[in-house]
KEVO-120455 format. One record per residue: x, y, z of N, C-alpha, C, O in turn. Coordinates in steps of 0.1 Angstrom, whole numbers, plus 5000, padded with zeros to 4 digits. Example, Ala and Ser with C-alpha at 12.3 -4.5 7.8 and 13.67 -1.06 7.14 Angstrom:
2
513249435078512349555078513249675078514249675085
512849785071513749895071512950005079513450115080
// end
This chain:
661
798730488681799330378690800530438697801430488690
800630428710801630498717801930438730801430328733
802730498738802930468752802530588761802930698758
801830558772801430668781801930648795802130528799
802030758803802430738817801930868824801630968818
801730858837801330968845801430958860801730848865
801331068866801531078881800431168886800231278881
799831138897798931218905799331218919799331108925
799731328925800231328939799131368949798331458946
799131298960798231328971798631458977799831488980
797631548981797931668988798531649002799031739009
798431519007798931489020800431509020801031529031
801131489009802531519008802831568994803331498986
802531698992802631758979804131798977804531908981
804931708971806331738967806431748952806431638946
806431868947806431878932807631808925807531778913
808731778933809831718927809531578922810131518913
808431518929808031378924807631378910807731278903
807031488905806531498892807631488881807431458870
808931518886810031508876810231368871810931348861
809731268878809831128873809131098860809330998854
808231188856807431168844808431158832808031088822
809531228832810531218821811031078819810831018808
811731018829812230878827811130778826811330678818
809930798832808830708830808430698815808230598810
808330818810807830828796808930778786808630708777
810230808789811330768781811430618780811930558770
811130548791811230398792810230338782810430218779
809330408777808330358767808630388753807730388744
809930428750810230478737810030378726809730418714
810130248728809830158718808430158713808130128701
807530188722806030198719805830318710804830318703
806630418712806330548704807630608700808230698706
808230558688809530608684809530748677810530798674
808330808675808230928667808131058676807931158670
808431048689808431168696807931148710807231058713
808331248719807931238733807231378737807731478733
806131368745805531488750805231478764804931368769
805431588772805131598786804231708789804331818783
803331698799802531808804802531798819802231688825
802731908826802831908841802032028846802132138841
801231998856800532108864801032088878800532008886
802032168882802632158895801632188906801632118917
800832288904799832328915798832218917798432198929
798432148907797432038909798131908912797431808916
799431898911800231778914799931668904799831548908
799931698891799731598881800631618870801031728866
801031498863801931508852801531398842801231278847
801531428829801231328819802431318810803131408807
802731188805803731168795803131088783802231018785
803731108771803231048759804431018750805231108747
804530888745805430848734804630828722803630748723
804930888711804130888699804530788688805730798684
803630708684803830638671802730698662801530668663
803230778653802230858644801630768634802330708626
800330758634799530678625798530758617798430748605
797730838624796730928618797031068622797331098634
797031158612797431298615798931308619799231318631
799831298610801231298613801831438616802931448620
800931538615801431678618801531708633801231618641
801931828636802031878649800731878657800631878669
799631888649798231888656797931758662796931748670
798631658659798331528665799231498677799131388683
800031588681800931568693800131558706799131618708
800731478715800131468728801231488739802431478736
800731508752799431528757798731638749799331738745
797331628748796531718740795531788749794931718758
795331918747794331988755793032008746793132028734
791831998752790632018745790432168741791132258746
789532188731789332318726788932418737789332538736
788132378746787732468757788832488767788732588776
789832408768790832408778790532328790791332328800
789332268791788932198803789632068805789932028817
789931998794790531858796791931848789792231918780
792731768795794031728789794031578789793531508798
794531518778794431378776795831318771796531388764
796231208776797231128770796630988766796130918774
796730958753795930858747796730758739797730798732
796530628741797130518734796130438727795130388734
796230428714795230338707794730408694795330498689
793530358690792830418678791330418680790830318686
790730518676789230528675788930508660789030598652
788430388657788330358642787230428635787230458623
786130458643785030528637785030678639784030748640
786230738641786430878645785830968633785431078636
785930928621785431008610783931028611783431128609
783230918615781730928616781431018628780531098627
782230998639781931088651782231228648781531328652
783331258640783631388636782531458628782231568631
782031388618780931438610779731478619779031578617
779431388629778331418638778531538646777631618649
779831558651780131668659780131798651779731908655
780631788639780731908630779331958626779032078625
778331858625777031898622776331968634775332048633
776931958646776532028658777232158660777132218670
778132188650778832318651780232308656780832418658
780732198660782132188665783132198654782832158642
784332258657785332278647786632208652786832178664
787532168642788732098645789932158639789832218628
791032148646792332198640793032098632793532128621
793031968636793731868629792831758623791631788621
793431648620792631538613792631408621792231308615
793131408633793331288641792131248650791131318651
792231128655791131068663791131118678790131128684
792331158683792431198697791631338699790931348709
791831428689791031548690789531528689788831598696
789131428681787731398680787231338694786131378698
788031258700787631198713787431308723786431308731
788431408724788331518733787031598731786331638740
786731628718785531698715784331628719783331688723
784331498716783131408720782931418735781731428739
783931408743783831408757783231548762782431548771
783731658756783231788759781731798756780931868763
781331728745779931738740779031648747777931688751
779431518748778431418753778831358767778031288772
779931388772780331338785781231208782781231158771
781931168793782931068791782330928788782730868777
781430878796780930738794780130728781780130628774
779330838778778530828766779430828754779130758744
780530898754781530908743782230768742782330718731
782530708753783130578752782230468745782730388737
780930478748780030378742779830408727779530318720
780130528723780030558709781230518701781230508689
782330498708783630468701783730318698783430228706
784230298686784730168681786230168681786730248672
786930098689788330108689789030028699788429948707
790330048700791229988710791930108717792530198710
791930108730792530228736792730208751792130128758
793630288757793830318771794230458772795130498765
793630538781793930678781793730728795793030678803
794330848798794130928810793631058806794131128797
792631108813791931228811791931318824791431268834
792531438823792431518835791431628833791431708823
790531638842789431748842789931858851789931848863
790331968844790832088852789732148860790032218870
788532138856787432198863787132128877786932188887
787031998876786731918888787931858895787831798906
789131878889790331828894790231668896790631618907
789731608886789531458886790331398875790331438863
791031288878791731198869790831088865790331008873
790631068852789830958847790830868839791430908829
790830738842791630638835790630538828789630498835
790730518815789830428808790530328799791630348795
789830218797790330108789789330058780788130058783
789730008768788729958758788029838763788329778773
786929798755786029698759786629558762786329498772
787529518754788029378755789429368761790029258763
790129488763791429488769792529478759793529408761
792429538747793429528737794629608741795829568738
794429728747795529808751795729808766794729808774
797029798771797229778785797229908793797530018787
796929898806797030018814797229968829796329908835
798429988834798829948848798630068857798930188853
798130048869797930148879798630098892798529988896
799230198899799930158912799830278921799730388917
799830238934800030338945801530328949801930218953
802130448950803530448954803730558964803830678960
803730528976803830628987802530718986801430658988
802730848984801530938984801230978969800831088967
801430878960801130918946800530798939800730678942
799630828930799130738920799930748907800130858902
800330638902801130638890800430538880799930428885
800530568867800030468857800830468845801630568843
800730368837801630358825801130238817800430148821
801530238804801230138795802030008798801529898795
803130018805803929898809804529928823804630038827
804729808829805329818843806629878844807029938854
807429868833808829928834808730078836809630128843
807730138832807630288834807230308849807730408855
806430228855806030248869807230228878807330288888
808130138874809330108882810230228882811130238890
810130318872810930438872810530538882811230638885
809330518889808930618899809630588912809630478916
810330688918811230658929810530588941811130508948
809230618944808630568956808030428953807530368963
808030378941807430248938808330138943809430138940
807730048951808529938956807929808950806829758954
808629748941808129628935808229498944809329448947
807029458948807029338957806229228949805129248944
806829108948806228998940804928958946804828938958
803928938938802628878942802728728939802728688927
802728658950803028508948801828438941802028338934
800628488944799428428937799528448922799228358914
799928568917800028598903801228518897801128468886
802328498905803428418900802928278899803328208889
802128228908801728088907800828068895800827968889
799928168892799028158881799928158868799628078859
800928238867801828248855802528108853802628058842
802928048864803627928863802727808858803227708852
801427818862800527718857800027748843799927658835
799627868840799027908827800027938817799927918805
801128008821802128058812802028208810802728278803
801028268817800728418816800028458829799328388836
800328588832799628648844798228688840798128768830
797228648847795828688843795628838843796328908851
794728878835794529028834793929088847794129208849
793328998855792729058867793829048878793529088890
795029008875796129008885797329088880797329138868
798329098888799529178884800729108892800529068903
801829108885803029038891803529118903804229058912
803229248904803629328915802429348924801329388920
802629328937801629328947800829468948799629468950
801629578947800929708949800629778936800629898935
800229698925799829748913798729658907798529548912
797929708898796929628891796629678877797129798874
796029598869795629638856794229688856793329628861
794029808850792629858848791929758840792329718829
790729708845790029598838789529648824789229768823
789329558815788729598802787329658804786629618813
787029758795785629818796785329888808784229898813
786329958814786130018827786730158828787530198819
786330238838786830368841787230378856786430328864
788330438859788630468873788730618874789630678867
787930678882787930828884788430858898787930808908
789530938899790130968912790531108913790931178904
790331168925790831298928792131278937792231178943
792931378938794131368945793831328960794631258967
792731388965792431358979792031208982791931168993
791631138971791230998972792430908975792230798979
793630958971794830868971795130818986795330708988
795230918995795530889009794430799015794730709023
793130819011792030749016792130599011791730509019
792530578999792630448993793530359001793230249005
794730409004795630329012796430219005797630199008
795830148996796430048989795930038975794830088972
796729968966796229948952794929868952794129888944
794929768960793729678961792429758964791429738958
792629848974791429938978791130028966789930058964
792130088960791830178949791130108937790230168931
791429978935790829908924789329888926788629858917
788929898939787429878942786629998937785429988936
787330108933786630228928786330218913785630298907
786830108906786630098892785130068889784429998895
784730138878783330118873783330078858784230128851
782529988855782429928841781430008832780330028836
781930048821781030118811780630018800779730048792
781229898800780929788790781229658798782229648804
780329558796780529438804780429318795779329298789
781429238794781429118786780329018792779728948784
780229018805779328928812777928958807777128868804
777529088806776229128802776029098787774929048784
777029118779776929088765776728938763775828898755
777428858770777328708768775928668773775228588767
775528718785774228678790773028718781772128638778
773028848776772028888767772028818754770928788748
773228788749773328718737772728578737772128538727
772928508748772428368749770928378752770228288748
770428488758768928498760768228548748767028518747
768928608739768228668727769028628714769628708708
769128498711769928448700769328498686768128528685
770228508676769728548663769028438656769528318657
767928468650767228368642767528398627767528518623
767628298619767928318605768528198599769028108606
768528188585769128078578770628098579771128198583
771327988574772827998574773228108565774228178569
772628128554773028238545772728378551773528468550
771628388558771328518565772428548575772928658576
772828448584773828468594775128508587775828598592
775528438577776828458570776828598564777828668564
775628638558775628768552775828878562776528978560
775128858574775328958584776728968589777229078592
777428858591778828858595779628918585780628998588
779428888572780128948561780129098562781129168561
778929158564778729298565779529358577780129468575
779329298588780029338600781529338599782229438602
782129228593783529218592784129318581785229368583
783329338571783729428560783929568567784929638564
782929608575783029738581784229748591784929838591
784329638599785429638609786829648602787729718606
786929568591788229578583788429708577789529768577
787329768570787429888563787930008573788730088570
787330008585787730108595789130098599789830198602
789629968600791029948604792029968593793229948595
791529998581792430028570792730178569793430218559
792130258578792330398578793730428585793930398596
794630488577795930518583796630618573796430608561
797530698578798330788570799730738569800630808565
799930608571801230538570800930408563799830368562
802030338558801830218551801230108560801430108572
800330028554799529928561799629788554799729788542
799529688562799529548557798829458567798029498575
799129328566798529228575799429108576800129068568
799329048588799928918591799028818584797828828583
799728708578799028608571799628468574800728448570
798928388582799428258585798928148575799528038574
797828178568797128078560796028008567795327928561
795828048580794727988587793428058584793328158577
792328018590791028068588790928218591790428298584
791428258603791228388608792028498600791428588595
793328478598794128578591793728578576793728678570
793328458571792928458557791628538555791428598544
790728528564789428608564789728758564789228828556
790628798573790928938574791628988561791229088555
792528908555793228948543792228948531792329038523
791428848531790428848520789528968519789229028509
789129008531788229128532789029258530788429358525
790229258533791129378530791229388515791029498509
791629278509791829278494790629308486790629378476
789429268491788229288485787829438485787029488477
788429518494788129658496789329748493789329868496
790329688486791529768483791729778468791429678461
792229888464792429908449793829858445794129848433
794629828455796029778452796329658460795629628470
797329578456797629458464797929488478798729578481
797329418488797529428502798929368505799229268500
799729438514800929378518800729278529800029298539
801229158527801029048537802328988541803328998533
802428938553803728888559803528758566802528738573
804528668564804528548571805928498574806928548567
806128408584807428358587807428208582806528128584
808528178574808728038570809727978580810828008581
809127888588809927828599809927678597809127598602
810827628589810827488584811627398594812727358591
811027368605811627278615810527188621809627238627
810627058619809726968626808326978624807526948632
807927018611806527028608805827148614804527148615
806527258618805927378624805727488613805227588617
806027458601805927568591804627578584804127468579
804027688584802727718578802827808565801827838559
804027838562804227938551803727898538803327988530
803627768535803127718522801627758521801127788510
800927738532799427768532799327918530798427958522
800127998537800028148535800328188521799628278515
801328128515801728158501800528128491800328208482
799928018494798827978485797628078486797028118476
797328118498796228218500796628348494795828408487
797828388496798328518490798228518475797828618469
798628408469798628398455797228408449796928468440
796228328456794928328451794228468453793528518444
794528538464793928678466794728788459794128898457
795928758455796728858447797328958456797429078452
797828918468798429018477799929028474800428948466
800529138479801929158478802629088490802629148500
803028968488803428878499804928878502805728868493
805228888515806628878519806828768529806028758539
807728678526807928558534809428568539810328578531
809628548552810928548558811228398561810628338570
812328348555812828218558813728228570814828288570
813328168581814028188594814628058598814027948599
815928068602816627948607816327928621815928028628
816327808626816127788640817027868649816627918660
818327888645819227968653818828108654818928168665
818328168643817828308643816628318653816528418660
815728218653814628228662815028218676814528288685
816028138679816428118693817228238698817228268710
817828318689818528438693817728538700818228628707
816428538697815528648704815128608718814628698725
815428488722814928448735815428538747814728568756
816728578747817228668757816428808758816428868768
815828848747815028968746813728958753813129058757
813128838754811728818757811328878771810328948772
812128848782811728908795811629058795810829118801
812529128788812529278787811329328779810729418783
811029258768809929308760808629288766807729368766
808429168773807129138778806829198792805729208796
807929238799807729318811807229238823807729248834
806029178821805629078831806028938826806228918814
806228838835806628708830805628648821804428658824
806028598810805128548799805828428793807028428789
805028318791805628198786804828128775804727998775
804128198766803528138755804628138744804928248739
805128018740806228008731805928068718806928098710
804628088714804328148701804728298701804528368691
805128348713805628488713806828508704807128618699
807628398702808828408694808428438679808928538674
807728348672807328388659806528508657806628588647
805628548668804928668667805828788667805628878660
806828788676807728898676808528908663808729018658
808928798657809728798645808928838633809428908624
807628798632806828848620806528988622806329058612
806329038634806129188636807429258632807329368626
808529208635809829268631809929278616810429378611
809529168610809629168595808629268589809029348580
807429268594806429368589806829508590806529588582
807429538602807829678604808829738594809029858593
809529648587810529688577809729748565810429818557
808429718564807729758552806429848555806129938547
805829828567804629898571804729948585805629908593
803730028589803630078603802430028610802330028622
801429978602800229918608800029778601800229758589
799729678610799429548605798129488611798029488623
797229448603796029378608796329238611797229178606
795529188621795829048626794528978627793429038628
794528838627793328758628793028718642792228638644
793728778652793428738666792028768670791428868666
791428678678790128688683789128598676788028568681
789528538664788528448658788228318666787128268666
789328268672789128148680788128168692787328088695
788328278699787528308710786028348707785128308714
785928418695784528458691783728338685782528318687
784428258677783728158669784128008672783827928664
784827988683785127848688786127778679785727688671
787327818680788427758672789427678679790227618672
789327658692790327578700789827438702788627408701
790827348704790427208706789427188717788627098717
789627268728788727248739787227288736786327238742
787027368725785727398721785127278714783927248716
785927208705785327088699785126988709784126918709
786026978719785926868729784726898738784026798742
784427028740783227058748781926998741781026948748
781927008728780826968720780726808720779626748722
781926748718781926598717781726538731781026438733
782526588741782426528754781126538761780826448769
780426638758779026658764778226538760777426488768
778326498747777626378742778126248749777326158752
779426238751780026118757779726108772779926008778
779226218778778826208792777626118794777426068805
777026078783775825988784776325848787775625758792
777625818783778225688786778325668801778625768808
778225548806778525518820779925568824780825558816
780025618836781325668841782425558841783525578838
782025428844782925318844783525298830784725268828
782725308820783125298806784125408802785125378796
783825528806784625638803786025628810787025668805
785925578822787225568830788125458823789325468824
787525358818788225248811788925308799790125278796
788225388791788725448779789925548783790925558777
789725618795790725708799792025638803793125678801
791825518809793025438813793825398800795025388800
793025358790793725318777794525438771795625418766
793925558772794625668767795925708775796925748770
795825688788796925708797798125608793799225658793
797725488790798825388786799425438773800625428771
798525478763799025528751799925648752800925668745
799625738762800425858764801825818769802725888765
801925718777803225678782804125628771805325638771
803425558761804225508749804525618739805425608731
803725728740803925828729805025928733804826048734
806225878735807425958737807726038725807525998714
808126168727808326258716809426198707809326218695
810526138712811626098704811125978695811625958684
810125898700809625798692808725848681808725808669
807825948684806926008675807726078663807226068652
808826128667809626198656810226108646810426148635
810325978649810825878640809825818631810025748621
808525838635807425778628807025858616807025988617
806625798605806225878593804725928594803825888588
804626028603803326088606803226228601804226298601
802026268597801826408594801926488606801726438618
802326618605802526708616801326718625801526708638
800126728620798926738628798726608636798226618647
799026488630798826368637799826348648799526308659
801026388646802126388656801726478668801926448679
801126598664800626688675799526628683799526638695
798626558677797526498684797926388693797326358704
799026318690799526198697800526238708801026148715
800826368710801726408721801126368734799926368736
802026328743801526268755800726368764799826328770
801126498763800326588771798926598766798026618774
798726588753797326598747796526468751795326478754
797226358750796526228753796126228768795026188772
797026278777796726288791795526378794794726348802
795526488786794526588788793126528784792126538792
793026458773791826398769791326288778790126278781
792326218783791926108793791326168806790326118811
791926278810791326348822789926398819789126398828
789626448807788326498804787326388803786126398807
787726268798786826158797786326108810785126068812
787126118820786726068834786026168842785826148854
785626288836784826388844783526318849782926248841
783126358861781926288867780626348861779626268859
780626478858779426538853779826668846780926698844
778826748841779126858832779926968839780827028834
779526998852780327098859781727058861782627138860
781926928864783326878866784026888852785226928852
783326858841783926868828784327008825785427028819
783527098828783827248825785027288833785927348827
785127248846786327288854787627228848788627288848
787527108843788727048837789027108824790227118820
788027148816788327218803789027348805789927388797
788627428815789127558817790327568827790927678829
790727458833791827458842793127408834793127318826
794227478837795527438831795827298834795827258846
796127218824796427078826797927048831798226938834
798727158831800127138834800327118850799527168857
801327038853801627018867802127148874802927228867
801827178886802327298893803727278898804027178905
804627368894806027368899806227478909807427498913
805127538914805327648924804927598938804227498940
805327678947805027658961803727728965803327718977
803127808956802027898959800727858952800827808940
799627898957798327878951798227978939798928078939
797427938929797228028918796328148922795628148932
796528258914795628368916794228328914793928238906
793228398920791828358919791328368905791828448897
790428288901789928278888788928388885788428458894
788528408872787628508868786228468873785828348874
785428568875783928548879783228528866783328618857
782428428864781728398852780228408854779728368865
779428458844778028468846777428328844778128238839
776228308847775528178845775028168831774128238827
775728078823775328068809774927918807775427828812
773927908798773427778795774327718784774727788775
774727588786775527528775777027528779777527628782
777627408778779027388781779927478772780927538776
779627478759780427548749780427698753781527758753
779227758756779227898759780027928772780728038773
780027838782780727858794782227858791783027938797
782727768783784127758779784527878771785627938773
783727918761784028038753784128168762785028248759
783228178771783328298780784628298788785328398789
785028188793786228178801787428218792788328288797
787428168780788528208771788528358767789628418767
787328418765787328558761787528648772788128758770
787228608784787428688796788828668802789328758809
789428548800790628518806791828508797792728588797
791828408788792928378779793128488769794328518766
792128548764792228648754793028768759794028808753
792528838769793228958774794528918781795528998782
794628808788795828768795796928718787798128738791
796628648776797728588768797728648754798728718750
796628628746796728658732796928808730797828838721
796228898736796329038734797629098740798229188734
798129038751799429078756800529038746801429118744
800428918741801428868731801528968719802629008715
800328998713800329088702800729228705801529288697
800329288716800629418720802129438722802729528716
802829348730804229358732805029328720806029398717
804629228712805429198700805429308690806429338684
804229368688804129478678804829608683805529668676
804429648695804929768701806429778703807029878702
807029658705808529648707809229688694810329718693
808429678683808929708670808429838664808629868652
807729918672807030038667806030008656805930088646
805329898658804329858648802929858655802829808666
801929908648800529898654799829778649799729758637
799329688658798529578654797029598656796629648667
796229568646794829588647794029458645794429378637
792929438652792229308653790829328649789929348657
790429318636789029338632788129238638786929268640
788529118640787629008646787229038660786328978666
787929138666787629178680786829308680786829378691
786329358669785429468669784229438679783729328678
783829538687782829508697781529458690780729388696
781229518678780029478671780129328667779029258667
781329278663781529138660781329058672780728948671
781929098683781829018696780329008700779928898703
779629108699778229108703777429018694776528948698
777729028681777028938672777428788674776528708674
778628758677779128628680778328558692778028448691
778128648702777428588714775928558711775328488719
775428618701774028588697773828478688772728438685
774928428683774928318673774528188680774828158691
773728098673773427968678774727888678775627908670
774827798688776127718689776427648677777627628674
775527598669775827518657776327608646776727558635
776327738647776927828638778427838641779227888633
778827788653780227788656780827648655781827638648
780227558662780727418661779727328654778527318658
780127278642779227188634780027078628781127098623
779426958628780126838622781526818628782426788621
781626848641782926828648784026928645785226898648
783727038639784627138635784227278640783027308640
785127358644784827488649784827598638785227568627
784427718642784427838633783627808620784027848610
782527738622781727698610781327828602781527828590
780827928608780328048601781528118594781328178583
782728128601783828188594784228108582784628168571
784227978583784627898571783627918560783927938548
782327928564781327948554781428088547781328098535
781828188554782128318549783328318540783328368529
784428248544785628248537785528178523786228198514
784528078522784328018510783828108499783928068487
783428228502783128328492784328388486784228458475
785428368492786728438487787828338484788728368476
787728218490788828118487788227978484787127948488
788927898476788427758474788627668486789327698495
787827568486787827468497789227418501789527398513
790027398491791327338494792227428502793127378509
791927558503792727648511792027678524792527758532
790927608527790127638539790127508548790427518560
789827398542789627268549791027198552791327108545
791727248562792927188566793027188582792327268588
793727098588793827098602794427228608795327288602
793827268620794427378627795827348632796027238638
796727438630798127408634798627498645799327448655
798327628645798827718655800127768651800727728642
800627868659801827948656802827908666803227978675
803327778665804227718675805627708670805927728658
806527688680807927658677808327538685807627508695
809327458681809627328687810427348700811627298700
809927408710810627428723811027298729812127288735
810127198728810527068734811827018729812626968737
812027018716813326968710814427058714815527018716
814227188714815227288717815827268731817027288733
814927238740815327228754816327108756817127108765
816127008747817026888748818326908740819326838741
818327018731819427038723820027178725820727198735
819827268716820527398716820227488728821027568731
819127468734818827548746819127488759818827538770
819727368758820027288771820927368780820727368792
822027428775822927498784822227618790822427648802
821527698782820727808788819827768799819727828809
819127658796818127608806818827558819818327588830
819927488818820527438830821127548838821127538851
821527658832822027778840820827838848821027868859
819727848841818527908848818027808859817627858870
818127678857817727578867818627598879818127588891
819927618877820827638888820427768896820527768908
820027868888819627998895818327968903818228028914
817427888899816227848907816727788920816127818930
817627688919818027618931818727718940818727698953
819427818935820127908943819328008950819428028963
818328078943817528178950816128188945815428288947
815628078938814228088933813328008942812127988938
813727958953812927868962811727938968810827868972
811728068968810528138974809328118965808128138970
809528088952808328078943808327938937807227868938
809427888931809427768925809927658934810827678943
809427538933809827418940810927348932810627278922
812227368936813327328927813327178926813727128915
812827098936812726958934811826918923812026828916
810626978923809626958912810226988899810026918889
810927108898811427148886812527058881812527018869
813327008890814426908886813826778881814226718871
812726738888812026618883811426628870811426538861
810826748867810226778854811326778844811126728833
812426838847813626838837814026698834814326668822
814226608844814626478841813626398833814026328823
812326418835811326358827811426398812811326318803
811626528811811726578797813026518790812926488778
814126518797815326458791815126308787815826268778
814226238794814026098791813026078779812725968775
812426188774811626178763810126218765809426228755
809726238778808426278780808326428778809226508781
807226478771807126618768806626698780805426698783
807526768787807226848798807626998795807827078804
807627028782808127158777807227278782807727378785
805927248784805027358788805427408802805527528805
805527308811805827348825807227408826807427508833
808227348818809527398819809727538813810427618818
809027558802809127688795808527798805809127908805
807527768812806927868821807927898833808228008836
808527788838809527808849810727878844811227968851
811227848832812427908827812228058824813028138827
811028088818810728228814810528308827810828428827
809928248837809728318849811028358855811328468860
811928258856813228288862814128378854814828458859
813928378840814628468832814128608834814928708834
812828618836812228758839812728808853813028928854
812828718863813328758876814728818875815128918881
815528748867816928788865817028918858817729008862
816128938848816129068840815629178849816229288849
814629158858814229268867815229308877815329418882
816029208881817129238891818229328884818729418890
818429298871819529368864819129508859819929598858
817729528857817329648850817429768860817029758872
818129878856818229988865816830058867816030068858
816630108879815430178882815730328882816530378891
815230398872815530538870814930628881813930598887
815630738884815030838893814730968885815030978873
814031058892813631178885814731268880815831258886
814531338869815531428864815031578866813831608864
815931658871815531798873815731888861815532008862
816031828850816331908838815231888827815431918816
814031848832812931828822812231968819812232058828
811731968807810932088804809532068809808831978804
809132138819807932128826806832218821805832238827
806932268809805932358803804632288800804732178795
803532348804802232288801801832298787802432378779
800832228782800332238768799232348768798732378757
// end
């Protein structure tokens, strides 16, 4: 797990001094790779690679990057892990190949020399983003893993193509001009995150999941723009194809047969992700997903697995008791951090710098803090991320199942019910709910924004209308600009499948994986997600819908699997999520911080945010209506703008060691 960066200069203006920027570009990623920096430059070809190393497998000098292949044809700078590299290595050794070290990057290079790039990618199980330079054809290949676990930004800056794991590195390139993309900004303010198919800077883009971009230096001038360059991207793996084939060819079998197959797949995925030459552990919230991962880790470990959770005892947001019960039953070595609300709030000024693009999923706060806790003890942590998207764990998935049946009711009846819910939502002020003796999950269900959401879904005219309402952000727009265009979805039968696809193609890479990547890498910690192994994803798409949602509950098959390892009392509880009480904080300890940012919006934020709408939203929130989602997005966007204005943009250094590998 590392940070990577690179430069390819067009021969139209071959100025080798531009390559000197690779030093500051790479150094800006030092949090992603605290164990060392490597540079490789070929002045004649006009290319430079940078690498920040977080040493996980093969801690010796043979694991350093950028790395050159055995034949000398290829040079690579690689971020991520190939989990099945030992199997690939044995296959290559049987064909007569030899290796100097014990790491996965060397195996990948050898595989590419032996089988070719795309064939090697299809054989790999892993998470990665990398750049490969072919010295023979003078071609740069940029590649990203199937589901987008690892980031890779690409930009055109003058007569150069630049790429990096994070935008802060691209901003270090002297010719890059950061211009705000208003569509991406509008999407962020509506969703809370910039979609993976968009980028906050107009002249940059993210390499799509499961794709390769192959470019020669002569192609740069012809491309003319980042948007034109992105049209050259080719997919070596397609979620749309996997989803379509999965629904056309569902798995047949009994409940036990399906659960056995999932058990085998997840055991393999977990076992491969437990390979490391450094201490390893897992996040544990006590929910279905993380409990499944930890249970399968402990079942395959000779010693107690290290597990980590945050105890956050404010307003019913604490899940640490559930995590402690699971850890005790499984026999893990459990670490729990009791966090005060003040300590949680202290990290808020760090968020815009760490996330790099504006990001407003408030669960980024506990995710960052639990990663910081884990890094004190381990260098790799497994995570339960992906279970909701694969196996239907979100409320909208249950609602898709229920509301499809309610579509049979006359529209007039559903609209009457929706009107009643709207009235209840007006009465469900947060300050009133806080005084009532309600369980945390019941208080969460009665929040006005959730009631309004359900009312809007009830009044949908037909299934297509219902689908659009389920996948559209319910928050009011505080921006002056339209949202960035939505993802293209294949034609899938069934409302649940359509919603699941939207989540896996949009919400997962745009929010969930960005949150995990930035939170872990900011602490020099590698996060691994067994539930997002591509074999698990492909299996999930072939499952019948009732293996996901059954009896009004999601993730049925995961629950059925987990019952082999945990008692029912530790499984059958309401989903809570990894939240913090932002709504209450904005009325209390964060009020001064928020009002300062609101003044900043009124002063110079009018090009994106509508200050009158923001002020109205703030007044509603102060009166007891929960408008925290809209406000948090606006505030985090403005905090990000302030951070990017203050951050220095480095220029190239002439004192770099430009020796090639």
